[in-house]
C-alpha positions as CSV (number, residue, x, y, z in Angstrom):
1,X,2.1,-22.4,16.4
2,X,4.0,-19.3,15.2
3,X,3.8,-17.5,12.1
4,X,6.2,-14.7,11.1
5,X,5.4,-11.7,8.9
6,X,7.6,-9.0,7.2
7,X,6.5,-5.8,5.6
8,X,8.8,-4.0,3.5
9,X,7.2,-0.5,3.1
10,X,8.0,2.8,1.7
11,X,9.3,4.4,4.9
12,X,9.4,1.4,7.5
13,X,10.0,-2.2,7.7
14,X,8.5,-4.4,10.1
15,X,8.7,-7.9,11.5
16,X,6.0,-9.6,13.6
17,X,5.5,-13.1,15.3
18,X,1.8,-14.1,15.5
19,X,0.4,-16.8,17.7
20,X,-1.9,-18.6,15.6
21,X,-3.7,-19.9,18.3
22,X,-5.4,-16.7,19.7
23,X,-3.9,-14.1,17.3
24,X,-1.6,-12.3,19.7
25,X,1.5,-10.7,18.5
26,X,4.5,-12.1,20.4
27,X,7.2,-10.2,18.5
28,X,7.2,-6.9,16.8
29,X,10.2,-4.7,15.6
30,X,9.7,-1.9,13.3
31,X,12.7,0.2,11.7
32,X,13.0,3.1,9.5
33,X,13.7,1.9,5.9
34,X,17.1,3.7,5.4
35,X,16.9,2.5,1.4
36,X,16.3,5.8,0.1
37,X,18.8,7.1,-2.6
38,X,19.1,10.5,-2.6
39,X,20.2,13.0,-5.4
40,X,19.3,12.0,-8.9
41,X,16.6,13.7,-11.5
42,X,14.0,15.5,-9.9
43,X,11.3,13.1,-10.8
44,X,13.4,10.2,-9.8
45,X,12.4,8.1,-6.5
46,X,14.6,5.3,-5.8
47,X,16.0,2.9,-3.1
48,X,18.8,0.7,-2.7
49,X,16.8,-2.8,-2.6
50,X,20.1,-4.5,-0.8
51,X,19.9,-1.9,1.8
52,X,16.3,-2.7,2.4
53,X,16.6,-6.4,2.3
54,X,19.8,-6.3,5.0
55,X,17.0,-4.3,7.3
56,X,14.5,-7.2,6.9
57,X,16.8,-9.9,7.4
58,X,18.3,-8.1,10.7
59,X,14.5,-8.1,11.7
60,X,14.2,-11.8,10.8
61,X,17.1,-12.9,12.7
62,X,16.0,-11.2,15.7
63,X,12.4,-12.7,15.4
64,X,13.8,-16.3,14.7
65,X,16.1,-16.1,17.8
66,X,13.0,-15.3,19.9
67,X,10.7,-17.8,18.1
68,X,12.5,-20.3,16.0
69,X,9.7,-22.5,15.7
70,X,7.9,-20.6,13.4
71,X,5.6,-22.7,10.8
72,X,6.0,-20.2,8.1
73,X,7.1,-16.6,6.5
74,X,4.9,-14.3,4.8
75,X,6.2,-11.1,3.2
76,X,4.4,-8.1,2.4
77,X,5.8,-5.2,0.2
78,X,5.2,-1.7,-1.1
79,X,3.3,-2.2,-4.4
80,X,4.0,-1.2,-8.3
81,X,7.5,-0.6,-8.1
82,X,9.9,-2.8,-9.6
83,X,13.9,-3.5,-9.6
84,X,15.9,-5.5,-12.0
85,X,17.8,-9.0,-11.4
86,X,20.3,-10.7,-13.1
87,X,20.9,-14.6,-13.9
88,X,22.4,-15.0,-10.3
89,X,19.3,-13.6,-8.5
90,X,21.3,-10.5,-7.7
91,X,19.7,-6.8,-7.9
92,X,21.4,-4.9,-11.0
93,X,19.3,-1.7,-10.6
94,X,17.8,0.3,-7.9
95,X,14.3,-0.2,-6.8
96,X,12.0,2.1,-8.8
97,X,9.5,2.9,-6.2
98,X,5.7,3.6,-6.7
99,X,6.6,7.2,-6.0
100,X,9.1,7.4,-9.1
101,X,7.5,10.0,-11.5
102,X,9.4,9.1,-14.8
103,X,6.1,7.6,-16.4
104,X,5.0,11.4,-16.3
105,X,7.8,12.8,-18.4
106,X,6.8,13.7,-22.2
107,X,7.3,11.6,-24.8
108,X,6.1,11.6,-28.4
109,X,3.7,14.6,-27.8
110,X,2.2,13.0,-24.5
111,X,3.5,11.2,-21.5
112,X,5.0,7.7,-21.1
113,X,2.2,6.7,-19.0
114,X,-0.5,7.7,-21.5
115,X,1.0,6.1,-24.1
116,X,1.5,2.6,-22.3
117,X,-2.2,3.0,-21.0
118,X,-3.3,3.2,-24.5
119,X,-1.2,0.5,-26.1
120,X,-2.2,-1.9,-23.0
121,X,-6.0,-0.8,-23.2
122,X,-5.9,-0.6,-19.4
123,X,-5.2,2.4,-17.1
124,X,-1.7,2.7,-15.8
125,X,0.1,5.4,-14.1
126,X,3.7,6.6,-13.5
127,X,5.4,4.6,-11.0
128,X,3.8,1.1,-12.2
129,X,6.5,-1.3,-13.1
130,X,5.2,-1.5,-16.7
131,X,5.4,2.2,-17.1
132,X,8.9,2.3,-15.4
133,X,10.3,-0.6,-17.5
134,X,8.8,0.9,-20.6
135,X,10.4,4.3,-19.8
136,X,13.7,2.7,-19.0
137,X,13.9,0.7,-22.3
138,X,13.0,3.9,-24.3
139,X,16.0,5.7,-22.3
140,X,18.3,2.6,-22.9
141,X,18.6,2.4,-19.0
142,X,17.7,-1.4,-18.6
143,X,21.1,-3.0,-17.2
144,X,22.7,-5.0,-19.8
145,X,22.9,-8.0,-17.2
146,X,19.2,-8.0,-16.3
147,X,17.2,-11.2,-16.8
148,X,13.9,-10.1,-15.1
149,X,12.2,-7.7,-13.2
150,X,10.5,-8.1,-9.8
151,X,9.4,-6.5,-6.7
152,X,11.2,-5.5,-3.8
153,X,9.0,-8.4,-1.8
154,X,10.1,-10.9,-4.4
155,X,13.6,-9.9,-4.0
156,X,13.5,-10.6,-0.2
157,X,12.0,-13.8,-1.0
158,X,14.9,-14.8,-3.4
159,X,17.3,-14.0,-0.6
160,X,15.6,-15.9,2.0
161,X,15.3,-18.9,0.1
162,X,18.5,-18.7,-2.4
163,X,16.2,-18.8,-5.6
164,X,17.7,-17.4,-8.7
165,X,14.5,-16.2,-10.4
166,X,11.8,-14.5,-9.0
167,X,8.1,-16.0,-8.7
168,X,5.6,-13.3,-8.3
169,X,2.1,-13.9,-6.8
170,X,-1.1,-12.4,-8.4
171,X,-1.4,-9.3,-5.9
172,X,2.1,-8.0,-7.1
173,X,1.9,-8.9,-10.5
174,X,-1.5,-7.1,-10.9
175,X,0.2,-4.2,-9.4
176,X,2.7,-3.5,-12.0
177,X,0.3,-3.5,-14.9
178,X,0.1,-5.5,-18.1
179,X,-1.6,-8.2,-16.2
180,X,-5.1,-9.9,-17.1
181,X,-7.2,-9.7,-14.1
182,X,-9.4,-12.1,-15.3
183,X,-7.0,-14.8,-16.2
184,X,-4.9,-13.9,-13.3
185,X,-1.7,-13.9,-15.6
186,X,0.3,-11.5,-17.5
187,X,-0.8,-10.6,-20.9
188,X,1.7,-11.6,-23.6
189,X,-0.2,-9.8,-26.2
190,X,-0.3,-6.4,-24.1
191,X,3.1,-6.4,-23.3
192,X,4.2,-7.0,-26.9
193,X,2.0,-4.1,-27.8
194,X,4.3,-1.8,-25.9
195,X,7.4,-3.4,-27.1
196,X,8.2,-5.4,-24.0
197,X,9.5,-9.0,-24.2
198,X,6.9,-11.1,-21.7
199,X,9.6,-13.2,-21.0
200,X,11.2,-10.6,-19.0
201,X,8.2,-10.7,-16.7
202,X,8.3,-13.4,-13.7
203,X,6.6,-16.7,-13.7
204,X,3.0,-16.0,-11.8
205,X,1.6,-18.4,-9.3
206,X,-1.8,-18.2,-8.5
207,X,-1.5,-20.5,-5.2
208,X,0.8,-19.8,-2.3
209,X,3.3,-22.7,-2.5
210,X,6.3,-22.7,-0.4
211,X,9.1,-21.1,-2.6
212,X,12.0,-22.5,-0.1
213,X,12.9,-22.4,3.3
214,X,15.3,-20.4,5.4
215,X,18.4,-22.2,6.8
216,X,16.8,-22.8,10.1
217,X,14.1,-24.9,7.8
218,X,10.9,-22.1,8.0
219,X,9.2,-22.1,4.8
220,X,8.9,-18.9,2.9
221,X,5.8,-18.0,0.7
222,X,5.4,-15.8,-2.3
223,X,5.6,-12.0,-1.6
224,X,2.1,-10.3,-1.6
225,X,0.9,-6.7,-2.1
226,X,0.9,-4.5,1.3
227,X,-2.4,-3.2,0.3
228,X,-3.9,-6.9,0.3
229,X,-2.3,-7.8,3.3
230,X,-3.2,-4.6,5.2
231,X,-6.8,-5.7,4.3
232,X,-6.7,-9.0,5.4
233,X,-4.7,-8.2,8.5
234,X,-7.4,-5.7,9.5
235,X,-10.9,-7.0,8.5
236,X,-12.2,-9.8,10.5
237,X,-15.4,-9.9,8.2
238,X,-14.4,-9.2,4.4
239,X,-18.2,-8.8,3.3
240,X,-19.4,-6.6,5.9
241,X,-16.6,-4.4,6.5
242,X,-14.8,-1.6,4.4
243,X,-11.2,-0.8,5.1
244,X,-9.9,2.8,5.1
245,X,-6.2,3.5,5.3
246,X,-4.2,6.8,5.5
247,X,-0.5,6.7,5.3
248,X,1.5,8.7,2.8
249,X,-1.5,8.2,0.8
250,X,-5.1,7.0,1.3
251,X,-7.2,3.9,0.3
252,X,-10.4,2.5,0.7
253,X,-10.7,-1.1,0.0
254,X,-13.9,-3.4,-0.6
255,X,-14.3,-7.3,-0.9
256,X,-15.7,-7.8,-4.7
257,X,-16.2,-11.4,-5.0
258,X,-16.0,-11.9,-8.7
259,X,-14.0,-10.2,-11.8
260,X,-15.6,-7.0,-13.4
261,X,-14.3,-3.5,-14.4
262,X,-15.2,-1.0,-12.1
263,X,-14.5,2.8,-13.6
264,X,-12.4,4.8,-11.5
265,X,-11.4,1.8,-9.3
266,X,-8.5,-0.6,-9.1
267,X,-9.5,-4.3,-9.0
268,X,-6.9,-6.3,-7.2
269,X,-6.9,-9.9,-6.5
270,X,-6.9,-11.6,-3.2
271,X,-5.0,-14.7,-1.9
272,X,-7.0,-17.6,-2.0
273,X,-9.5,-15.9,-4.4
274,X,-11.8,-12.9,-4.8
275,X,-10.7,-9.3,-5.3
276,X,-10.7,-6.1,-3.6
277,X,-11.9,-2.7,-5.3
278,X,-9.5,-0.1,-4.0
279,X,-10.0,3.7,-4.5
280,X,-6.3,5.4,-3.9
281,X,-5.8,9.0,-3.1
282,X,-2.2,10.1,-3.6
283,X,-2.1,12.8,-0.9
284,X,-3.9,11.5,2.2
285,X,-1.4,11.8,5.0
286,X,0.8,13.8,2.7
287,X,-1.8,16.5,2.6
288,X,-2.3,16.6,6.4
289,X,1.7,16.7,6.6
290,X,1.6,19.6,4.2
291,X,-0.7,21.4,6.3
292,X,1.7,20.9,9.3
293,X,4.6,22.2,7.3
294,X,2.4,25.6,6.3
295,X,1.7,26.0,10.2
296,X,5.5,25.7,10.9
297,X,6.7,28.1,8.1
298,X,4.1,30.6,9.6
299,X,5.3,30.4,12.9
300,X,9.1,30.9,11.6
301,X,7.9,33.9,9.4
302,X,6.5,35.4,12.2
303,X,8.8,34.9,15.2
304,X,12.0,34.3,13.2
305,X,12.3,30.8,14.9
306,X,12.2,27.4,13.9
307,X,9.3,25.9,15.8
308,X,7.7,22.3,15.5
309,X,4.1,22.2,15.6
310,X,3.3,18.8,17.4
311,X,0.6,16.4,15.6
312,X,-1.2,16.5,19.0
313,X,-1.9,20.1,18.7
314,X,-2.9,19.9,15.1
315,X,-5.1,16.8,15.6
316,X,-7.0,18.7,18.6
317,X,-7.8,21.5,16.4
318,X,-11.7,21.9,15.9
319,X,-13.7,24.8,15.1
320,X,-15.0,26.4,18.0
321,X,-18.4,26.3,16.8
322,X,-20.1,23.8,14.2
323,X,-21.1,24.6,10.8
324,X,-19.7,26.9,8.2
325,X,-16.9,24.4,7.4
326,X,-13.9,25.3,4.9
327,X,-14.3,23.0,1.8
328,X,-11.2,21.6,1.2
329,X,-10.1,19.3,-2.0
330,X,-7.0,17.5,-0.8
331,X,-5.8,16.1,-4.0
332,X,-2.6,18.2,-3.8
333,X,-0.7,15.8,-5.7
334,X,-3.2,14.9,-8.4
335,X,-4.9,11.5,-9.1
336,X,-3.5,8.6,-10.7
337,X,-5.4,9.0,-13.6
338,X,-5.2,12.8,-13.7
339,X,-1.5,13.8,-12.6
340,X,-2.4,17.6,-13.3
341,X,-5.4,17.9,-10.8
342,X,-4.8,20.1,-7.9
343,X,-6.7,20.5,-4.7
344,X,-8.7,23.7,-3.8
345,X,-10.2,25.7,-0.6
346,X,-13.4,27.1,-1.0
347,X,-16.3,28.6,1.0
348,X,-14.0,30.8,3.0
349,X,-15.6,33.4,4.9
350,X,-14.8,35.9,7.7
351,X,-15.8,33.6,10.4
352,X,-14.4,30.4,9.1
353,X,-10.7,31.6,8.2
354,X,-9.1,30.1,11.0
355,X,-6.5,27.3,11.5
356,X,-9.1,25.4,13.3
357,X,-11.3,25.4,10.3
358,X,-8.2,24.6,8.2
359,X,-7.3,21.4,9.9
360,X,-10.7,20.3,10.3
361,X,-11.1,21.0,6.4
362,X,-8.1,18.8,5.6
363,X,-9.4,16.1,7.7
364,X,-12.6,16.2,6.1
365,X,-11.1,16.5,2.6
366,X,-9.3,13.4,2.9
367,X,-12.5,11.5,4.0
368,X,-14.2,13.3,1.1
369,X,-12.1,11.9,-1.6
370,X,-12.4,8.3,-0.3
371,X,-16.1,8.6,0.1
372,X,-16.2,9.6,-3.6
373,X,-14.2,6.3,-4.4
374,X,-16.6,4.3,-2.1
375,X,-19.6,5.6,-4.2
376,X,-18.3,3.8,-7.3
377,X,-18.7,0.4,-5.7
378,X,-21.8,-1.7,-6.6
379,X,-24.9,-0.6,-4.3
380,X,-25.5,-4.2,-3.4
381,X,-21.8,-4.6,-2.1
382,X,-22.0,-1.1,-0.1
383,X,-25.4,-2.4,1.6
384,X,-23.8,-5.2,3.2
385,X,-21.0,-3.1,4.9
386,X,-22.1,-2.1,8.4
387,X,-18.8,-0.6,9.7
388,X,-15.3,0.9,8.6
389,X,-11.9,-0.6,9.6
390,X,-9.4,2.2,9.9
391,X,-5.6,1.3,9.5
392,X,-2.6,3.3,9.6
393,X,-1.0,5.6,12.3
394,X,-2.8,9.0,10.9
395,X,-6.3,7.0,11.9
396,X,-5.0,5.2,15.1
397,X,-3.4,8.6,16.4
398,X,-6.1,11.1,15.2
399,X,-9.4,10.9,17.2
400,X,-10.6,14.0,14.9
401,X,-9.9,12.1,11.9
402,X,-11.8,9.0,13.1
403,X,-14.6,11.1,13.8
404,X,-14.6,12.6,10.5
405,X,-14.8,9.2,9.0
406,X,-17.7,8.0,11.0
407,X,-19.5,11.1,10.3
408,X,-18.7,11.1,6.4
409,X,-19.7,7.4,6.1
410,X,-22.4,7.6,8.7
411,X,-21.3,4.2,10.1
412,X,-19.1,3.1,12.9
413,X,-15.0,3.0,12.6
414,X,-13.0,0.3,14.6
415,X,-9.3,0.1,14.8
416,X,-7.3,-3.0,15.1
417,X,-5.8,-3.9,18.3
418,X,-2.6,-4.8,16.5
419,X,-0.5,-2.0,15.1
420,X,1.3,-3.4,12.1
421,X,-1.8,-4.7,10.1
422,X,0.3,-5.4,7.0
423,X,2.7,-7.8,8.6
424,X,-0.1,-9.3,10.5
425,X,-2.0,-10.0,7.3
426,X,1.1,-11.5,5.9
427,X,1.4,-13.8,8.7
428,X,-2.0,-14.8,8.2
429,X,-1.8,-15.7,4.6
430,X,1.3,-17.7,5.5
431,X,-0.7,-19.5,8.2
432,X,-3.2,-20.7,5.7
433,X,-0.7,-21.4,3.1
434,X,1.1,-23.5,5.6
435,X,-2.2,-25.4,6.5
436,X,-1.9,-23.7,10.1
437,X,-5.0,-22.0,10.0
438,X,-7.9,-23.8,7.8
439,X,-8.9,-21.0,5.6
440,X,-9.2,-16.9,5.4
441,X,-12.4,-16.9,7.4
442,X,-10.5,-18.5,10.4
443,X,-7.7,-16.3,9.7
444,X,-10.3,-13.3,10.3
445,X,-11.3,-14.4,13.5
446,X,-7.9,-13.8,14.9
447,X,-8.2,-9.9,14.1
448,X,-9.3,-8.0,17.2
449,X,-10.1,-4.5,17.7
450,X,-9.5,-1.7,20.1
451,X,-13.4,-1.5,21.0
452,X,-14.9,-4.8,20.6
453,X,-18.7,-5.1,19.7
454,X,-21.2,-8.0,20.0
455,X,-22.3,-7.2,16.6
456,X,-19.0,-7.8,15.2
């Protein structure tokens, strides 16, 4: 029994084939996402959706050549962003990604995002599809031939199955805003409050029916958000584990059984029931990358030469003696609810004003932001958690960052044995949807870790 997962990420696109009998990945290919469109407005962050889809289809073709007997295809994608499609199911706009900044532009004495938040009665931020659509409509930038909006994952599913209209699952629908998390449907009244036609938003399916088949006859299921896919592809026990991820941004995700408002956290639906509460930082891995650029610029200013600072050197930087740390607030790009927030460095003294303390301080700052989100969860839910799971290369390749997480959260951290957690999770969801795997608990049993423990 084989299952195929595709992940359309912001910077990479990955395909993985999973053996559903034992959880082994029998095919894996990851490529750089070449879809970025340069130039444009300084606040704009867009991609060419057809370039991304062609890359994904090339990976899929190779996967099916090797494993044409796959029982299902699951798709995960970068969340929040949207594109527009016409009545033939073709893209008539770029993909406006989650990093697009048009929602923070001034409008009527405020920002577009703040106006949409107030009108919807729910917090939304720039980069979320409902904000992007509102800005585009206000600027007259919605293409005349557009019939619907959708995510990049929905668009890939359309191209795989020949559908002309998108169908959106609850994980993607919730990510773009204007969505009722309790009823699991777009809120027509909320959308009308910002002048948006609810019919412009796709049909939402709370279940996971096959939306069609590839030409070889492999069923394709609705696309899902990469955060939920990564959670399900990383966490073998949803109630006793919390997931921390450090990529471009950073996130902590914890299972929440029922709908409830949690101030300061995003509540995101999971496939087949339940939610995850998510605390999302905008500048996790980017903060560490900014530190590397600082070191490299310093080297150039001192020596006059362009000299790359290897990640391995940075990762190995630790203060020569413990204690007296630098305190680094790594919110260098603000927060979703407060874009104007900036980071800081404090507790600087003569003894700790060193590159080693700076590197350790940034690592601790990444952990500290996620620890702050963790404290917002219900204490009863936190008490059930006995270990962290870490995903993303920033955690996988940085032992000192893993140690910082273990020290900050006072619990062990495990790393999945498979490297592409998001495509793995998409494959697991496809397996449950196809009936190959009985349920998500059985799917979780297929997750394995680099360091196994009897207590798992």
